[in-house]
VEXDREN-2710 file (C-alpha; in Angstrom, 1 decimal):
% VEXDREN-2710
k/r/px/py/pz
1/UNK/9.2/-29.2/28.5
2/UNK/9.9/-27.2/25.6
3/UNK/7.1/-28.1/23.8
4/UNK/4.9/-27.4/26.5
5/UNK/6.2/-23.8/27.0
6/UNK/6.3/-22.9/23.2
7/UNK/2.9/-24.5/22.5
8/UNK/1.6/-22.3/25.3
9/UNK/3.1/-19.3/23.6
10/UNK/1.8/-20.5/20.1
11/UNK/-1.8/-20.7/21.8
12/UNK/-1.8/-17.4/23.5
13/UNK/-0.4/-15.9/20.4
14/UNK/-3.2/-17.4/18.4
15/UNK/-5.7/-16.0/20.8
16/UNK/-4.3/-12.5/20.6
17/UNK/-4.4/-12.6/17.0
18/UNK/-8.1/-13.7/16.6
19/UNK/-9.2/-11.2/19.2
20/UNK/-7.3/-8.3/17.5
21/UNK/-8.6/-9.3/14.1
22/UNK/-11.9/-8.2/15.0
23/UNK/-10.8/-4.7/15.5
24/UNK/-11.6/-2.3/12.5
25/UNK/-10.6/0.8/11.3
26/UNK/-13.1/3.8/12.2
27/UNK/-15.4/5.2/9.4
28/UNK/-13.3/8.6/9.5
29/UNK/-10.1/6.4/8.5
30/UNK/-12.0/4.2/5.8
31/UNK/-14.0/7.3/4.0
32/UNK/-11.2/9.6/3.2
33/UNK/-10.4/11.3/-0.1
34/UNK/-6.8/10.9/-0.2
35/UNK/-6.6/7.0/0.7
36/UNK/-3.7/5.1/-0.8
37/UNK/-4.9/2.7/-3.7
38/UNK/-3.2/-0.5/-2.3
39/UNK/-4.9/-2.7/-5.0
40/UNK/-4.8/-0.9/-8.1
41/UNK/-8.4/-0.5/-9.1
42/UNK/-8.7/0.6/-12.6
43/UNK/-11.2/3.5/-11.6
44/UNK/-8.4/5.6/-10.7
45/UNK/-5.8/4.1/-13.5
46/UNK/-5.4/7.6/-15.3
47/UNK/-5.1/9.8/-12.2
48/UNK/-1.3/10.7/-12.9
49/UNK/-1.7/11.6/-16.7
50/UNK/-0.8/15.1/-17.3
51/UNK/-2.5/16.6/-20.6
52/UNK/-0.3/19.1/-22.3
53/UNK/2.3/19.4/-25.2
54/UNK/6.0/18.2/-25.3
55/UNK/8.9/19.3/-26.8
56/UNK/12.1/17.6/-28.1
57/UNK/15.1/18.5/-26.0
58/UNK/18.2/18.6/-28.2
59/UNK/21.8/18.2/-26.1
60/UNK/24.1/20.8/-27.7
61/UNK/27.3/18.6/-27.1
62/UNK/25.8/15.6/-28.7
63/UNK/24.5/17.8/-31.8
64/UNK/27.5/16.9/-34.1
65/UNK/27.3/13.1/-33.6
END
């Protein structure tokens, strides 16, 4: 009896999964400028590099060491 109940639940879950899998996001959601780069495309790899100068920081407490 348990096998029948759990089998029926599994069939219903699979049916719902495959019906919902056809649902797609709208074009407004897909064509945004600020989309998260989930797959790490190399086109935007240098996006977080900041051009500028760096300075060495000397800690006064460890200057004698």
